N, CA, C and O atoms as a GROMACS GRO file, in nm:
protein
  608
    1MET      N    1  10.589  11.157   9.870
    1MET     CA    2  10.491  11.115   9.985
    1MET      C    3  10.357  11.081   9.922
    1MET      O    4  10.304  11.151   9.835
    2ARG      N    5  10.299  10.956   9.976
    2ARG     CA    6  10.190  10.928   9.952
    2ARG      C    7  10.078  10.970  10.073
    2ARG      O    8  10.093  10.943  10.192
    3THR      N    9   9.966  11.039  10.017
    3THR     CA   10   9.894  11.079  10.123
    3THR      C   11   9.743  10.988  10.110
    3THR      O   12   9.685  10.970  10.003
    4PHE      N   13   9.702  10.945  10.222
    4PHE     CA   14   9.584  10.845  10.245
    4PHE      C   15   9.462  10.959  10.306
    4PHE      O   16   9.485  11.048  10.388
    5ALA      N   17   9.358  10.935  10.256
    5ALA     CA   18   9.246  11.044  10.304
    5ALA      C   19   9.196  10.961  10.442
    5ALA      O   20   9.122  11.025  10.516
    6ASN      N   21   9.226  10.841  10.479
    6ASN     CA   22   9.176  10.768  10.594
    6ASN      C   23   9.250  10.632  10.590
    6ASN      O   24   9.328  10.595  10.502
    7VAL      N   25   9.212  10.563  10.701
    7VAL     CA   26   9.303  10.443  10.723
    7VAL      C   27   9.248  10.350  10.633
    7VAL      O   28   9.330  10.273  10.584
    8GLN      N   29   9.125  10.335  10.598
    8GLN     CA   30   9.061  10.247  10.513
    8GLN      C   31   9.138  10.258  10.371
    8GLN      O   32   9.166  10.152  10.314
    9GLU      N   33   9.171  10.370  10.317
    9GLU     CA   34   9.237  10.380  10.208
    9GLU      C   35   9.378  10.338  10.242
    9GLU      O   36   9.428  10.266  10.155
   10LEU      N   37   9.448  10.361  10.336
   10LEU     CA   38   9.572  10.293  10.369
   10LEU      C   39   9.557  10.152  10.361
   10LEU      O   40   9.639  10.092  10.291
   11LYS      N   41   9.459  10.080  10.426
   11LYS     CA   42   9.461   9.958  10.428
   11LYS      C   43   9.460   9.876  10.296
   11LYS      O   44   9.503   9.762  10.283
   12SER      N   45   9.403   9.956  10.198
   12SER     CA   46   9.375   9.896  10.047
   12SER      C   47   9.537   9.921   9.980
   12SER      O   48   9.559   9.883   9.865
   13ALA      N   49   9.623   9.974  10.045
   13ALA     CA   50   9.733   9.969  10.000
   13ALA      C   51   9.851   9.886  10.051
   13ALA      O   52   9.968   9.907  10.018
   14VAL      N   53   9.806   9.786  10.138
   14VAL     CA   54   9.869   9.677  10.181
   14VAL      C   55   9.948   9.611  10.052
   14VAL      O   56   9.886   9.593   9.947
   15GLY      N   57  10.082   9.576  10.063
   15GLY     CA   58  10.168   9.536   9.945
   15GLY      C   59  10.215   9.632   9.880
   15GLY      O   60  10.291   9.593   9.791
   16GLU      N   61  10.200   9.772   9.888
   16GLU     CA   62  10.256   9.860   9.794
   16GLU      C   63  10.402   9.905   9.879
   16GLU      O   64  10.421   9.887   9.999
   17THR      N   65  10.488   9.960   9.794
   17THR     CA   66  10.603  10.000   9.831
   17THR      C   67  10.633  10.169   9.835
   17THR      O   68  10.591  10.220   9.732
   18PHE      N   69  10.684  10.250   9.914
   18PHE     CA   70  10.690  10.392   9.917
   18PHE      C   71  10.825  10.417   9.897
   18PHE      O   72  10.912  10.336   9.928
   19GLY      N   73  10.845  10.520   9.849
   19GLY     CA   74  10.985  10.583   9.856
   19GLY      C   75  11.058  10.550   9.721
   19GLY      O   76  11.001  10.497   9.625
   20PRO      N   77  11.189  10.588   9.726
   20PRO     CA   78  11.269  10.619   9.858
   20PRO      C   79  11.256  10.778   9.875
   20PRO      O   80  11.210  10.859   9.794
   21THR      N   81  11.317  10.804  10.020
   21THR     CA   82  11.317  10.942  10.072
   21THR      C   83  11.419  11.005  10.010
   21THR      O   84  11.482  10.941   9.926
   22GLU      N   85  11.450  11.116  10.034
   22GLU     CA   86  11.566  11.189  10.000
   22GLU      C   87  11.671  11.155  10.070
   22GLU      O   88  11.649  11.118  10.186
   23TRP      N   89  11.824  11.158  10.018
   23TRP     CA   90  11.941  11.128  10.070
   23TRP      C   91  11.948  11.210  10.208
   23TRP      O   92  11.892  11.319  10.209
   24ARG      N   93  12.010  11.168  10.320
   24ARG     CA   94  12.083  11.236  10.412
   24ARG      C   95  12.229  11.192  10.431
   24ARG      O   96  12.264  11.075  10.416
   25THR      N   97  12.316  11.297  10.467
   25THR     CA   98  12.432  11.245  10.524
   25THR      C   99  12.444  11.248  10.665
   25THR      O  100  12.395  11.333  10.739
   26ILE      N  101  12.520  11.140  10.700
   26ILE     CA  102  12.545  11.103  10.849
   26ILE      C  103  12.664  11.166  10.892
   26ILE      O  104  12.772  11.138  10.840
   27THR      N  105  12.649  11.255  10.989
   27THR     CA  106  12.794  11.334  11.014
   27THR      C  107  12.849  11.293  11.161
   27THR      O  108  12.780  11.244  11.250
   28GLN      N  109  12.994  11.324  11.169
   28GLN     CA  110  13.028  11.270  11.300
   28GLN      C  111  12.977  11.373  11.391
   28GLN      O  112  13.020  11.350  11.504
   29GLU      N  113  12.900  11.478  11.387
   29GLU     CA  114  12.830  11.568  11.509
   29GLU      C  115  12.731  11.484  11.530
   29GLU      O  116  12.734  11.441  11.645
   30GLN      N  117  12.628  11.434  11.453
   30GLN     CA  118  12.528  11.344  11.462
   30GLN      C  119  12.562  11.223  11.563
   30GLN      O  120  12.498  11.196  11.664
   31VAL      N  121  12.672  11.158  11.518
   31VAL     CA  122  12.700  11.031  11.584
   31VAL      C  123  12.760  11.078  11.724
   31VAL      O  124  12.737  11.009  11.823
   32ASN      N  125  12.834  11.190  11.734
   32ASN     CA  126  12.885  11.230  11.890
   32ASN      C  127  12.750  11.255  11.976
   32ASN      O  128  12.726  11.202  12.085
   33LEU      N  129  12.680  11.333  11.918
   33LEU     CA  130  12.548  11.372  11.989
   33LEU      C  131  12.452  11.267  12.042
   33LEU      O  132  12.394  11.283  12.150
   34PHE      N  133  12.436  11.154  11.963
   34PHE     CA  134  12.392  11.031  11.984
   34PHE      C  135  12.459  10.938  12.069
   34PHE      O  136  12.396  10.850  12.128
   35ALA      N  137  12.582  10.954  12.078
   35ALA     CA  138  12.658  10.880  12.168
   35ALA      C  139  12.657  10.943  12.305
   35ALA      O  140  12.676  10.878  12.408
   36ASP      N  141  12.631  11.089  12.302
   36ASP     CA  142  12.601  11.170  12.452
   36ASP      C  143  12.474  11.119  12.495
   36ASP      O  144  12.458  11.076  12.610
   37ALA      N  145  12.391  11.123  12.418
   37ALA     CA  146  12.229  11.099  12.454
   37ALA      C  147  12.217  10.954  12.509
   37ALA      O  148  12.148  10.935  12.608
   38THR      N  149  12.279  10.855  12.451
   38THR     CA  150  12.271  10.725  12.502
   38THR      C  151  12.390  10.664  12.593
   38THR      O  152  12.387  10.549  12.638
   39ASP      N  153  12.489  10.753  12.613
   39ASP     CA  154  12.606  10.710  12.698
   39ASP      C  155  12.663  10.595  12.619
   39ASP      O  156  12.705  10.504  12.691
   40ASP      N  157  12.676  10.576  12.482
   40ASP     CA  158  12.749  10.478  12.403
   40ASP      C  159  12.852  10.541  12.346
   40ASP      O  160  12.837  10.579  12.230
   41HIS      N  161  12.972  10.564  12.410
   41HIS     CA  162  13.087  10.596  12.360
   41HIS      C  163  13.189  10.519  12.293
   41HIS      O  164  13.305  10.560  12.297
   42GLN      N  165  13.157  10.409  12.231
   42GLN     CA  166  13.238  10.336  12.190
   42GLN      C  167  13.316  10.382  12.085
   42GLN      O  168  13.266  10.456  12.001
   43TRP      N  169  13.468  10.339  12.076
   43TRP     CA  170  13.530  10.440  12.010
   43TRP      C  171  13.526  10.379  11.852
   43TRP      O  172  13.613  10.420  11.776
   44ILE      N  173  13.439  10.295  11.809
   44ILE     CA  174  13.427  10.280  11.655
   44ILE      C  175  13.334  10.378  11.616
   44ILE      O  176  13.321  10.405  11.496
   45HIS      N  177  13.250  10.450  11.725
   45HIS     CA  178  13.166  10.563  11.673
   45HIS      C  179  13.232  10.712  11.709
   45HIS      O  180  13.208  10.803  11.630
   46VAL      N  181  13.300  10.733  11.804
   46VAL     CA  182  13.346  10.860  11.826
   46VAL      C  183  13.479  10.895  11.828
   46VAL      O  184  13.504  11.015  11.836
   47ASP      N  185  13.598  10.790  11.820
   47ASP     CA  186  13.738  10.819  11.819
   47ASP      C  187  13.772  10.814  11.678
   47ASP      O  188  13.795  10.702  11.631
   48VAL      N  189  13.780  10.928  11.593
   48VAL     CA  190  13.800  10.929  11.472
   48VAL      C  191  13.943  10.886  11.449
   48VAL      O  192  13.957  10.803  11.359
   49GLU      N  193  14.047  10.925  11.510
   49GLU     CA  194  14.178  10.876  11.464
   49GLU      C  195  14.206  10.720  11.507
   49GLU      O  196  14.274  10.649  11.433
   50ARG      N  197  14.157  10.676  11.616
   50ARG     CA  198  14.164  10.524  11.654
   50ARG      C  199  14.082  10.443  11.553
   50ARG      O  200  14.128  10.334  11.519
   51ALA      N  201  13.943  10.492  11.491
   51ALA     CA  202  13.878  10.439  11.428
   51ALA      C  203  13.932  10.415  11.269
   51ALA      O  204  13.890  10.323  11.199
   52LYS      N  205  14.018  10.500  11.233
   52LYS     CA  206  14.100  10.477  11.104
   52LYS      C  207  14.160  10.346  11.098
   52LYS      O  208  14.162  10.276  10.996
   53GLU      N  209  14.218  10.309  11.227
   53GLU     CA  210  14.306  10.167  11.238
   53GLU      C  211  14.201  10.062  11.254
   53GLU      O  212  14.236   9.944  11.259
   54GLY      N  213  14.069  10.095  11.262
   54GLY     CA  214  13.967   9.981  11.299
   54GLY      C  215  13.915   9.902  11.199
   54GLY      O  216  13.964   9.910  11.087
   55PRO      N  217  13.808   9.815  11.224
   55PRO     CA  218  13.777   9.740  11.127
   55PRO      C  219  13.690   9.799  10.998
   55PRO      O  220  13.660   9.738  10.896
   56PHE      N  221  13.662   9.919  11.029
   56PHE     CA  222  13.583   9.979  10.942
   56PHE      C  223  13.627  10.097  10.856
   56PHE      O  224  13.562  10.160  10.773
   57GLY      N  225  13.764  10.114  10.899
   57GLY     CA  226  13.851  10.218  10.829
   57GLY      C  227  13.793  10.379  10.875
   57GLY      O  228  13.826  10.478  10.809
   58GLY      N  229  13.716  10.388  10.979
   58GLY     CA  230  13.666  10.504  11.022
   58GLY      C  231  13.550  10.505  11.116
   58GLY      O  232  13.512  10.394  11.153
   59THR      N  233  13.498  10.590  11.153
   59THR     CA  234  13.384  10.581  11.239
   59THR      C  235  13.268  10.544  11.173
   59THR      O  236  13.248  10.572  11.055
   60ILE      N  237  13.201  10.490  11.234
   60ILE     CA  238  13.064  10.433  11.189
   60ILE      C  239  12.928  10.472  11.293
   60ILE      O  240  12.933  10.454  11.415
   61ALA      N  241  12.829  10.519  11.235
   61ALA     CA  242  12.691  10.543  11.306
   61ALA      C  243  12.667  10.414  11.398
   61ALA      O  244  12.698  10.298  11.369
   62HIS      N  245  12.601  10.462  11.523
   62HIS     CA  246  12.541  10.352  11.602
   62HIS      C  247  12.435  10.291  11.494
   62HIS      O  248  12.386  10.355  11.401
   63GLY      N  249  12.412  10.162  11.526
   63GLY     CA  250  12.280  10.087  11.464
   63GLY      C  251  12.168  10.169  11.510
   63GLY      O  252  12.082  10.207  11.431
   64TYR      N  253  12.166  10.194  11.624
   64TYR     CA  254  12.031  10.268  11.696
   64TYR      C  255  12.013  10.408  11.650
   64TYR      O  256  11.904  10.466  11.640
   65LEU      N  257  12.135  10.458  11.620
   65LEU     CA  258  12.111  10.598  11.545
   65LEU      C  259  12.041  10.600  11.411
   65LEU      O  260  11.962  10.688  11.378
   66SER      N  261  12.082  10.472  11.318
   66SER     CA  262  12.010  10.440  11.197
   66SER      C  263  11.851  10.420  11.202
   66SER      O  264  11.770  10.461  11.119
   67LEU      N  265  11.826  10.344  11.325
   67LEU     CA  266  11.700  10.303  11.348
   67LEU      C  267  11.610  10.432  11.422
   67LEU      O  268  11.487  10.434  11.420
   68SER      N  269  11.681  10.520  11.476
   68SER     CA  270  11.610  10.644  11.525
   68SER      C  271  11.581  10.727  11.407
   68SER      O  272  11.490  10.808  11.429
   69LEU      N  273  11.635  10.732  11.278
   69LEU     CA  274  11.578  10.802  11.155
   69LEU      C  275  11.457  10.770  11.116
   69LEU      O  276  11.391  10.848  11.047
   70LEU      N  277  11.405  10.631  11.161
   70LEU     CA  278  11.286  10.597  11.087
   70LEU      C  279  11.162  10.675  11.089
   70LEU      O  280  11.087  10.689  10.992
   71PRO      N  281  11.144  10.734  11.227
   71PRO     CA  282  11.008  10.833  11.228
   71PRO      C  283  11.010  10.946  11.117
   71PRO      O  284  10.909  10.967  11.049
   72SER      N  285  11.145  11.030  11.099
   72SER     CA  286  11.121  11.114  11.009
   72SER      C  287  11.129  11.063  10.858
   72SER      O  288  11.070  11.123  10.768
   73PHE      N  289  11.204  10.950  10.834
   73PHE     CA  290  11.188  10.889  10.702
   73PHE      C  291  11.068  10.847  10.689
   73PHE      O  292  11.019  10.866  10.577
   74MET      N  293  10.983  10.781  10.787
   74MET     CA  294  10.830  10.753  10.764
   74MET      C  295  10.741  10.873  10.722
   74MET      O  296  10.643  10.863  10.647
   75MET      N  297  10.789  10.992  10.781
   75MET     CA  298  10.700  11.121  10.738
   75MET      C  299  10.731  11.175  10.611
   75MET      O  300  10.667  11.272  10.568
   76GLU      N  301  10.836  11.112  10.537
   76GLU     CA  302  10.875  11.154  10.390
   76GLU      C  303  10.773  11.051  10.294
   76GLU      O  304  10.748  11.072  10.176
   77LEU      N  305  10.729  10.949  10.363
   77LEU     CA  306  10.685  10.835  10.278
   77LEU      C  307  10.543  10.833  10.271
   77LEU      O  308  10.492  10.834  10.160
   78VAL      N  309  10.462  10.830  10.387
   78VAL     CA  310  10.335  10.825  10.410
   78VAL      C  311  10.248  10.931  10.511
   78VAL      O  312  10.293  10.955  10.623
   79LYS      N  313  10.132  10.988  10.468
   79LYS     CA  314  10.058  11.067  10.554
   79LYS      C  315   9.934  11.003  10.551
   79LYS      O  316   9.885  10.971  10.443
   80VAL      N  317   9.870  10.978  10.667
   80VAL     CA  318   9.729  10.931  10.689
   80VAL      C  319   9.646  11.055  10.747
   80VAL      O  320   9.684  11.117  10.846
   81GLU      N  321   9.537  11.083  10.681
   81GLU     CA  322   9.459  11.192  10.693
   81GLU      C  323   9.329  11.124  10.775
   81GLU      O  324   9.320  11.002  10.792
   82GLY      N  325   9.230  11.221  10.824
   82GLY     CA  326   9.118  11.156  10.872
   82GLY      C  327   9.131  11.091  11.014
   82GLY      O  328   9.035  11.023  11.051
   83ILE      N  329   9.264  11.109  11.119
   83ILE     CA  330   9.284  11.032  11.227
   83ILE      C  331   9.278  11.131  11.323
   83ILE      O  332   9.289  11.246  11.279
   84ALA      N  333   9.262  11.116  11.469
   84ALA     CA  334   9.298  11.212  11.554
   84ALA      C  335   9.460  11.217  11.594
   84ALA      O  336   9.521  11.314  11.640
   85MET      N  337   9.509  11.096  11.566
   85MET     CA  338   9.663  11.084  11.597
   85MET      C  339   9.722  10.939  11.544
   85MET      O  340   9.661  10.833  11.532
   86GLY      N  341   9.828  10.962  11.523
   86GLY     CA  342   9.934  10.850  11.492
   86GLY      C  343  10.030  10.842  11.584
   86GLY      O  344  10.093  10.941  11.621
   87VAL      N  345  10.051  10.700  11.637
   87VAL     CA  346  10.180  10.710  11.729
   87VAL      C  347  10.228  10.572  11.717
   87VAL      O  348  10.165  10.470  11.687
   88ASN      N  349  10.371  10.592  11.752
   88ASN     CA  350  10.459  10.480  11.723
   88ASN      C  351  10.436  10.372  11.817
   88ASN      O  352  10.439  10.399  11.938
   89TYR      N  353  10.414  10.258  11.779
   89TYR     CA  354  10.373  10.134  11.848
   89TYR      C  355  10.456  10.040  11.902
   89TYR      O  356  10.437   9.958  11.992
   90GLY      N  357  10.585  10.073  11.807
   90GLY     CA  358  10.701   9.970  11.833
   90GLY      C  359  10.753   9.891  11.699
   90GLY      O  360  10.724   9.923  11.584
   91LEU      N  361  10.828   9.792  11.732
   91LEU     CA  362  10.892   9.733  11.633
   91LEU      C  363  10.886   9.591  11.635
   91LEU      O  364  10.891   9.545  11.749
   92ASN      N  365  10.874   9.497  11.532
   92ASN     CA  366  10.867   9.365  11.526
   92ASN      C  367  11.022   9.338  11.514
   92ASN      O  368  11.086   9.341  11.619
   93LYS      N  369  11.092   9.308  11.387
   93LYS     CA  370  11.205   9.258  11.372
   93LYS      C  371  11.280   9.366  11.331
   93LYS      O  372  11.228   9.448  11.255
   94VAL      N  373  11.414   9.382  11.376
   94VAL     CA  374  11.520   9.486  11.342
   94VAL      C  375  11.660   9.399  11.303
   94VAL      O  376  11.697   9.304  11.371
   95ARG      N  377  11.719   9.438  11.203
   95ARG     CA  378  11.844   9.402  11.160
   95ARG      C  379  11.918   9.475  11.125
   95ARG      O  380  11.875   9.548  11.035
   96PHE      N  381  12.059   9.497  11.167
   96PHE     CA  382  12.165   9.583  11.099
   96PHE      C  383  12.258   9.514  11.003
   96PHE      O  384  12.372   9.490  11.043
   97PRO      N  385  12.224   9.478  10.881
   97PRO     CA  386  12.320   9.424  10.817
   97PRO      C  387  12.450   9.461  10.752
   97PRO      O  388  12.531   9.382  10.702
   98ARG      N  389  12.459   9.593  10.760
   98ARG     CA  390  12.605   9.648  10.734
   98ARG      C  391  12.622   9.773  10.809
   98ARG      O  392  12.510   9.812  10.841
   99PRO      N  393  12.731   9.866  10.857
   99PRO     CA  394  12.728   9.935  10.908
   99PRO      C  395  12.717  10.078  10.823
   99PRO      O  396  12.710  10.069  10.701
  100VAL      N  397  12.716  10.200  10.879
  100VAL     CA  398  12.676  10.311  10.808
  100VAL      C  399  12.811  10.407  10.859
  100VAL      O  400  12.825  10.453  10.972
  101PRO      N  401  12.904  10.422  10.748
  101PRO     CA  402  13.037  10.515  10.782
  101PRO      C  403  12.971  10.658  10.801
  101PRO      O  404  12.866  10.700  10.752
  102VAL      N  405  13.059  10.723  10.885
  102VAL     CA  406  13.022  10.865  10.883
  102VAL      C  407  13.078  10.908  10.772
  102VAL      O  408  13.184  10.876  10.719
  103GLY      N  409  12.963  11.014  10.729
  103GLY     CA  410  13.007  11.075  10.581
  103GLY      C  411  12.921  11.005  10.464
  103GLY      O  412  12.910  11.058  10.353
  104ALA      N  413  12.862  10.882  10.497
  104ALA     CA  414  12.786  10.822  10.390
  104ALA      C  415  12.656  10.893  10.396
  104ALA      O  416  12.620  10.960  10.493
  105ARG      N  417  12.580  10.872  10.276
  105ARG     CA  418  12.427  10.902  10.253
  105ARG      C  419  12.348  10.808  10.275
  105ARG      O  420  12.392  10.698  10.240
  106VAL      N  421  12.214  10.808  10.334
  106VAL     CA  422  12.132  10.718  10.360
  106VAL      C  423  12.006  10.762  10.302
  106VAL      O  424  11.988  10.881  10.281
  107ARG      N  425  11.910  10.668  10.274
  107ARG     CA  426  11.767  10.705  10.229
  107ARG      C  427  11.714  10.575  10.275
  107ARG      O  428  11.784  10.476  10.297
  108ALA      N  429  11.564  10.584  10.290
  108ALA     CA  430  11.488  10.459  10.314
  108ALA      C  431  11.362  10.465  10.213
  108ALA      O  432  11.325  10.562  10.147
  109ALA      N  433  11.306  10.335  10.218
  109ALA     CA  434  11.197  10.302  10.156
  109ALA      C  435  11.095  10.211  10.238
  109ALA      O  436  11.139  10.156  10.339
  110GLY      N  437  10.983  10.195  10.209
  110GLY     CA  438  10.899  10.121  10.314
  110GLY      C  439  10.782  10.042  10.233
  110GLY      O  440  10.719  10.102  10.146
  111GLU      N  441  10.759   9.924  10.262
  111GLU     CA  442  10.669   9.833  10.224
  111GLU      C  443  10.550   9.820  10.331
  111GLU      O  444  10.566   9.793  10.450
  112LEU      N  445  10.449   9.839  10.278
  112LEU     CA  446  10.319   9.830  10.398
  112LEU      C  447  10.289   9.680  10.380
  112LEU      O  448  10.265   9.622  10.274
  113THR      N  449  10.293   9.631  10.498
  113THR     CA  450  10.256   9.460  10.511
  113THR      C  451  10.148   9.448  10.544
  113THR      O  452  10.085   9.358  10.488
  114ASP      N  453  10.080   9.528  10.644
  114ASP     CA  454   9.969   9.508  10.704
  114ASP      C  455   9.918   9.615  10.767
  114ASP      O  456   9.992   9.707  10.802
  115VAL      N  457   9.770   9.617  10.792
  115VAL     CA  458   9.696   9.727  10.861
  115VAL      C  459   9.562   9.633  10.910
  115VAL      O  460   9.473   9.581  10.842
  116LYS      N  461   9.581   9.636  11.030
  116LYS     CA  462   9.446   9.564  11.079
  116LYS      C  463   9.402   9.637  11.215
  116LYS      O  464   9.482   9.689  11.291
  117GLY      N  465   9.260   9.632  11.234
  117GLY     CA  466   9.185   9.703  11.345
  117GLY      C  467   9.225   9.634  11.471
  117GLY      O  468   9.267   9.518  11.476
  118THR      N  469   9.207   9.716  11.574
  118THR     CA  470   9.237   9.674  11.705
  118THR      C  471   9.134   9.761  11.798
  118THR      O  472   9.070   9.857  11.755
  119PRO      N  473   9.128   9.706  11.944
  119PRO     CA  474   9.039   9.837  12.006
  119PRO      C  475   9.076   9.968  12.015
  119PRO      O  476   8.998  10.063  12.028
  120ALA      N  477   9.198   9.972  12.007
  120ALA     CA  478   9.266  10.135  12.004
  120ALA      C  479   9.278  10.184  11.878
  120ALA      O  480   9.308  10.303  11.864
  121GLY      N  481   9.255  10.100  11.764
  121GLY     CA  482   9.271  10.194  11.643
  121GLY      C  483   9.320  10.104  11.549
  121GLY      O  484   9.301   9.984  11.570
  122TYR      N  485   9.389  10.144  11.438
  122TYR     CA  486   9.433  10.065  11.317
  122TYR      C  487   9.583  10.045  11.353
  122TYR      O  488   9.648  10.145  11.383
  123LEU      N  489   9.636   9.937  11.353
  123LEU     CA  490   9.777   9.903  11.358
  123LEU      C  491   9.829   9.856  11.222
  123LEU      O  492   9.783   9.766  11.151
  124SER      N  493   9.936   9.937  11.202
  124SER     CA  494   9.997   9.912  11.052
  124SER      C  495  10.137   9.876  11.068
  124SER      O  496  10.211   9.914  11.159
  125ASN      N  497  10.168   9.793  10.965
  125ASN     CA  498  10.338   9.740  10.991
  125ASN      C  499  10.380   9.789  10.853
  125ASN      O  500  10.323   9.759  10.748
  126LEU      N  501  10.484   9.864  10.865
  126LEU     CA  502  10.564   9.916  10.753
  126LEU      C  503  10.711   9.861  10.777
  126LEU      O  504  10.778   9.880  10.878
  127LYS      N  505  10.750   9.787  10.660
  127LYS     CA  506  10.885   9.739  10.660
  127LYS      C  507  10.973   9.807  10.603
  127LYS      O  508  10.976   9.806  10.480
  128MET      N  509  11.070   9.884  10.680
  128MET     CA  510  11.133   9.979  10.647
  128MET      C  511  11.280   9.957  10.601
  128MET      O  512  11.333   9.881  10.683
  129THR      N  513  11.352   9.987  10.520
  129THR     CA  514  11.481   9.933  10.457
  129THR      C  515  11.565  10.071  10.455
  129THR      O  516  11.524  10.157  10.377
  130ILE      N  517  11.659  10.096  10.519
  130ILE     CA  518  11.755  10.198  10.519
  130ILE      C  519  11.875  10.162  10.402
  130ILE      O  520  11.943  10.062  10.422
  131GLU      N  521  11.896  10.223  10.310
  131GLU     CA  522  12.011  10.201  10.246
  131GLU      C  523  12.121  10.294  10.243
  131GLU      O  524  12.101  10.414  10.262
  132VAL      N  525  12.247  10.243  10.219
  132VAL     CA  526  12.382  10.341  10.202
  132VAL      C  527  12.407  10.347  10.064
  132VAL      O  528  12.412  10.248   9.991
  133GLU      N  529  12.426  10.504  10.017
  133GLU     CA  530  12.444  10.512   9.896
  133GLU      C  531  12.559  10.424   9.840
  133GLU      O  532  12.663  10.422   9.906
  134GLY      N  533  12.550  10.346   9.720
  134GLY     CA  534  12.659  10.282   9.660
  134GLY      C  535  12.697  10.136   9.713
  134GLY      O  536  12.783  10.065   9.661
  135GLU      N  537  12.613  10.099   9.832
  135GLU     CA  538  12.616   9.988   9.864
  135GLU      C  539  12.512   9.884   9.836
  135GLU      O  540  12.396   9.922   9.821
  136ARG      N  541  12.540   9.756   9.825
  136ARG     CA  542  12.438   9.662   9.798
  136ARG      C  543  12.357   9.636   9.901
  136ARG      O  544  12.235   9.647   9.886
  137ARG      N  545  12.408   9.599  10.015
  137ARG     CA  546  12.312   9.550  10.148
  137ARG      C  547  12.265   9.683  10.217
  137ARG      O  548  12.327   9.789  10.226
  138PRO      N  549  12.158   9.657  10.258
  138PRO     CA  550  12.099   9.789  10.356
  138PRO      C  551  12.183   9.788  10.493
  138PRO      O  552  12.256   9.704  10.547
  139ALA      N  553  12.142   9.918  10.526
  139ALA     CA  554  12.202   9.937  10.685
  139ALA      C  555  12.110   9.875  10.773
  139ALA      O  556  12.155   9.805  10.864
  140CYS      N  557  11.988   9.888  10.760
  140CYS     CA  558  11.879   9.851  10.864
  140CYS      C  559  11.752   9.806  10.787
  140CYS      O  560  11.710   9.861  10.685
  141ILE      N  561  11.702   9.714  10.839
  141ILE     CA  562  11.551   9.665  10.815
  141ILE      C  563  11.497   9.645  10.933
  141ILE      O  564  11.549   9.583  11.025
  142ALA      N  565  11.356   9.714  10.933
  142ALA     CA  566  11.290   9.708  11.058
  142ALA      C  567  11.145   9.729  11.013
  142ALA      O  568  11.105   9.808  10.927
  143GLU      N  569  11.066   9.634  11.096
  143GLU     CA  570  10.924   9.624  11.090
  143GLU      C  571  10.870   9.705  11.176
  143GLU      O  572  10.872   9.678  11.296
  144THR      N  573  10.812   9.824  11.125
  144THR     CA  574  10.789   9.954  11.226
  144THR      C  575  10.622   9.944  11.240
  144THR      O  576  10.551   9.919  11.143
  145LEU      N  577  10.574   9.965  11.364
  145LEU     CA  578  10.441   9.948  11.388
  145LEU      C  579  10.383  10.086  11.417
  145LEU      O  580  10.440  10.164  11.493
  146SER      N  581  10.267  10.113  11.355
  146SER     CA  582  10.239  10.266  11.369
  146SER      C  583  10.056  10.250  11.428
  146SER      O  584   9.969  10.204  11.354
  147LEU      N  585  10.033  10.287  11.540
  147LEU     CA  586   9.879  10.288  11.566
  147LEU      C  587   9.806  10.422  11.502
  147LEU      O  588   9.860  10.527  11.537
  148TYR      N  589   9.712  10.433  11.427
  148TYR     CA  590   9.622  10.530  11.397
  148TYR      C  591   9.503  10.502  11.454
  148TYR      O  592   9.438  10.397  11.453
  149VAL      N  593   9.475  10.631  11.515
  149VAL     CA  594   9.367  10.641  11.615
  149VAL      C  595   9.243  10.744  11.531
  149VAL      O  596   9.254  10.865  11.510
  150PRO      N  597   9.137  10.663  11.496
  150PRO     CA  598   9.046  10.743  11.393
  150PRO      C  599   9.000  10.868  11.464
  150PRO      O  600   8.985  10.866  11.586
  151ALA      N  601   8.975  10.979  11.393
  151ALA     CA  602   8.908  11.086  11.443
  151ALA      C  603   8.754  11.044  11.495
  151ALA      O  604   8.688  10.954  11.444
  152GLU      N  605   8.714  11.126  11.602
  152GLU     CA  606   8.574  11.092  11.642
  152GLU      C  607   8.462  11.136  11.574
  152GLU      O  608   8.350  11.105  11.612
   0.00000   0.00000   0.00000
């Protein structure tokens, strides 16, 4: 993890890459819980037997499940001190170049592409890439936006 004393120090790191994080195994239980939370019970995610005969040879994680891991991955990569709070501001571009098979291990790295001042605070853009162990193409690439509100 890279710790920054304040947002100005973070701003000086634009162009740097952080990570990768620790590996995490994607389990069928995670996928099933995500399916329940989102009402997305498509068989490629939750029907283990049918998915064996499907296009991926087994169940795969939802793309949005991979995306939902980004906040916790980010906490492994970057910490900014001297702020009142940091909040998820949204996403710019998100892509899912390859599926994540259940049982696979994933990890993430991030590239800080921008930090700019706004009336509400400082908006950072961290381009996150989630990789699947042993695979060339990433599972997810997303430009994540975080708003850092300075301490008064």
